[in-house]
C-alpha positions in Angstrom: 52.5 18.1 -6.0 51.7 14.8 -4.3 52.1 16.4 -0.9 49.9 19.3 -2.0 47.2 17.0 -3.2 47.3 15.0 0.0 47.1 18.1 2.0 44.0 19.3 0.0 42.2 16.0 0.6 43.0 16.2 4.3 41.5 19.6 4.5 38.3 18.4 2.7 38.1 15.5 5.2 38.5 17.8 8.2 35.8 20.2 6.8 33.5 17.3 6.1 34.0 16.0 9.6 33.2 19.4 11.1 29.9 19.3 9.2 28.8 16.0 10.6 25.1 15.0 10.4 23.0 15.8 13.5 19.3 15.5 14.4 17.2 17.9 16.4 13.7 19.2 16.5 12.5 21.9 14.1 11.4 24.4 16.7 12.7 27.8 15.6 13.8 26.6 12.2 12.6 29.1 9.6 9.8 27.8 7.3 11.8 28.9 4.3 14.6 26.4 5.3 12.1 23.6 5.5 10.6 24.5 2.2 14.0 24.6 0.5 14.8 21.1 1.9 11.3 19.8 0.9 11.9 21.0 -2.7 15.3 19.2 -2.9 14.0 16.1 -1.2 11.0 15.7 -3.5 12.8 16.9 -6.7 12.6 13.3 -8.0 9.2 12.5 -6.6 6.5 11.0 -8.8 4.2 13.9 -8.0 5.2 17.5 -8.4 5.6 19.0 -4.9 7.2 22.4 -5.6 4.8 25.0 -4.1 5.4 28.5 -2.7 6.3 28.9 0.9 2.9 30.5 1.6 1.1 27.3 0.5 3.2 25.0 2.9 2.9 27.4 5.8 -0.9 27.4 5.4 -1.0 23.6 5.0 1.3 23.0 8.1 -0.9 25.3 10.2 -4.0 23.4 9.1 -2.3 20.0 9.8 -1.5 21.3 13.4 2.3 20.7 13.0 4.1 20.8 16.3 7.7 21.8 15.4 9.0 20.7 18.8 7.8 17.2 17.9 9.0 17.3 14.3 12.6 16.5 13.6 15.3 17.6 11.1 18.5 16.0 9.8 21.2 18.6 9.6 24.5 18.6 7.8 26.3 21.3 9.7 23.7 24.1 9.7 22.0 22.9 6.5 18.7 21.0 6.8 18.9 18.0 4.6 16.0 15.9 5.9 12.8 16.3 8.0 9.7 14.7 9.3 6.8 16.9 10.2 4.2 15.8 12.8 0.7 17.1 13.3 -0.8 16.5 16.8 -4.6 16.1 17.2 -7.4 13.8 18.1 -8.6 11.7 15.2 -11.1 8.8 15.2 -11.3 9.1 18.9 -7.6 8.8 19.6 -4.9 11.3 20.5 -2.4 10.8 17.8 0.4 12.1 15.6 0.2 12.5 11.8 3.3 12.4 9.7 2.2 15.0 7.3 5.5 14.9 5.3 8.9 13.3 5.4 11.7 14.0 3.0 15.4 13.4 2.7 17.6 15.0 0.0 18.8 12.3 -2.4 22.5 12.2 -1.3 21.6 11.5 2.3 19.2 8.6 1.6 20.0 5.0 2.2 21.9 5.7 5.5 19.1 4.9 7.9 18.5 8.5 8.5 14.7 8.0 8.7 15.2 5.6 11.5 17.6 8.0 13.2 15.1 10.8 13.2 12.5 8.5 14.6 14.8 7.3 17.3 14.7 10.8 18.7 11.1 11.5 17.8 9.3 8.5 19.2 10.3 8.8 22.9 9.1 12.5 22.8 5.9 11.5 21.0 5.2 8.8 23.6 5.8 11.2 26.4 2.8 13.2 25.1 0.6 10.1 25.8 -0.2 9.7 22.1 -2.0 6.4 21.2 -1.4 6.1 17.5 0.7 7.5 14.6 -0.5 7.8 11.0 1.0 8.5 7.6 0.3 8.1 3.9 2.9 6.7 1.4 2.8 6.0 -2.3 2.0 2.4 -3.0 4.9 2.0 -5.3 7.4 3.6 -2.9 8.7 0.2 -1.7 11.8 1.5 0.1 9.8 4.0 2.2 7.1 1.3 3.0 9.8 -1.1 4.3 11.5 1.7 6.3 8.2 2.6 8.0 7.4 -1.0 8.6 10.7 -1.4 10.5 9.7 1.6 12.7 6.4 -0.2 13.6 3.9 1.2 11.1 1.5 -1.2 9.4 -0.6 -0.8 6.3 -4.3 -0.4 7.3 -5.9 0.9 4.1 -5.5 2.0 0.5 -6.4 5.5 -0.6 -7.2 6.2 -4.3 -7.4 9.6 -6.0 -9.1 10.4 -9.4 -8.9 13.1 -12.0 -12.3 14.1 -13.4 -12.4 13.5 -17.1 -12.3 16.6 -19.3 -15.4 15.6 -21.2 -17.5 15.2 -18.1 -20.4 17.6 -18.6 -23.0 19.1 -16.3 -26.6 17.9 -16.4 -29.8 20.0 -16.2 -31.7 20.9 -14.1 -29.1 20.8 -11.4 -27.3 24.0 -10.2 -24.3 24.8 -8.1 -24.2 27.7 -5.6 -21.5 28.8 -3.2 -22.4 28.4 0.4 -20.0 30.6 2.4 -21.9 30.1 5.7 -20.3 26.6 6.1 -19.6 25.4 9.6 -18.3 22.1 11.0 -21.1 19.5 10.8 -23.2 21.4 8.3 -23.2 18.6 5.8 -23.1 15.6 8.2 -26.3 14.3 6.8 -24.6 14.0 3.4 -21.4 12.4 4.5 -21.1 8.7 3.8 -17.4 8.2 3.4 -14.2 8.2 5.4 -12.2 11.4 5.6 -8.4 11.5 5.8 -6.6 13.5 8.5 -6.3 16.7 6.5 -9.9 16.7 5.1 -11.8 16.8 8.4 -14.1 19.6 9.3 -11.8 20.6 12.3 -8.9 21.1 9.9 -10.9 22.9 7.2 -12.3 25.3 9.9 -8.7 26.4 10.8 -8.3 27.9 7.3 -11.8 28.3 6.1 -10.7 30.9 3.6 -8.6 28.4 1.7 -11.7 26.5 0.5 -14.9 26.9 -1.5 -18.1 25.4 -0.2 -20.6 24.3 -2.8 -24.1 23.0 -2.8 -25.9 21.2 -5.7 -29.6 21.7 -5.8 -32.7 21.2 -7.9 -35.8 23.3 -7.3 -33.9 24.9 -4.4 -33.7 21.5 -2.6 -30.1 20.6 -1.6 -29.0 17.3 -3.0 -25.3 17.2 -2.7 -22.3 19.2 -1.5 -18.6 19.6 -2.1 -15.7 21.3 -0.5 -12.9 22.3 -2.9 -9.4 23.6 -1.9 -8.9 26.7 -4.0 -5.1 26.4 -4.4 -5.1 23.0 -6.1 -8.8 22.3 -7.0 -8.8 19.2 -4.9 -12.3 18.1 -3.9 -11.6 17.2 -0.3 -15.2 16.5 0.8 -18.4 15.6 -1.1 -21.6 13.8 -0.3 -25.2 13.2 -1.4 -28.7 13.0 -0.1 -29.2 9.5 1.4 -25.6 8.7 0.2 -27.0 8.1 -3.3 -23.9 8.5 -5.4 -25.5 6.6 -8.3 -28.2 9.2 -8.7 -26.4 12.4 -7.8 -22.8 11.6 -8.5 -22.5 12.4 -12.1 -24.6 15.6 -11.9 -22.3 16.9 -9.1 -19.1 15.9 -10.7 -20.1 17.3 -14.0 -21.0 20.7 -12.5 -17.7 20.7 -10.5 -15.8 19.9 -13.8 -17.4 23.0 -15.3 -16.7 25.4 -12.5 -13.1 24.3 -11.6 -10.0 23.7 -13.6 -9.0 20.0 -13.6 -10.7 19.1 -10.2 -9.6 15.9 -8.5 -11.2 13.6 -5.9 -8.7 12.9 -3.3 -7.9 10.1 -0.9 -10.9 7.8 -1.2 -10.6 4.7 1.1 -11.0 1.4 -0.7 -13.3 0.5 2.3 -15.8 2.9 0.7 -16.6 0.4 -1.9 -19.5 2.2 -3.4 -17.5 5.4 -4.2 -14.7 3.3 -5.6 -17.1 1.3 -7.7 -18.7 4.5 -9.0 -15.4 6.1 -10.0 -14.2 2.9 -11.8 -17.6 2.4 -13.5 -17.3 6.0 -14.9 -13.7 5.3 -15.9 -12.4 8.2 -13.9 -8.6 8.2 -14.4 -6.7 7.2 -11.2 -3.7 9.4 -10.8 -2.3 8.3 -7.5 -2.7 5.4 -5.0 -1.5 5.5 -1.5 -1.3 3.3 1.6 -2.5 4.5 4.9 -0.2 3.3 7.6 -0.7 3.2 11.4 1.5 2.7 14.4 0.1 1.7 17.8 2.1 3.5 20.5 
């Protein structure tokens, strides 16, 4: 019996060794495999991340993910970790954006994030990129330390707010759809910083995924909002003369009536007027993230 047990564990050891961990880029990896890994990796995450494959494929396309510059951690043929990089110009710099990184729980704590970036960074630098960007939950201390070891630094804090259920619209303001949106249409209303995924150029790539709204009084446009249909996130908004004190509550009240549980996403704390407005109105904050940047 002892010999049989010893032989059994020897076989397990050999099988395990034959399925050693490897790292390679994600070019050619089916999206379904990445989604399966993502769901496992974020199963214990503070924010629900389980979404259908179609949602992620659309979002990855919008974020301009380059799978040849995104990397996966494989146990045998199974994907057990990944980092997805979008490549684009942002704030005048050619950069990469870490749109998502996840490692299934049993493979964490083994420096696997660093190992993926050991392969990724030389290839990213070969593309003459100037910066790298990502967002991470403020209370995810382990991830923050891991990113800092790679060379990322915290450069901003981003807050997101849920609109209160009792926030009501106010007369005489009205909302109307504006499907003839185009990049730059509402530039005169924009007075706040936009995160990587909320820029006009990204929205343009999947225009059908959003609803474009104007608020007006006596047919005069006073504010606008862009809302993502799949999750009711308000990804852009703005006001005539940047006057959130005058037009903020009318716009948010109307959005609260027309959408189910809308949320204001990723407001930089450098935009002090918007943060002060949301806190003055006691909008519940549901997530806080650090924006991190790496100089290449």
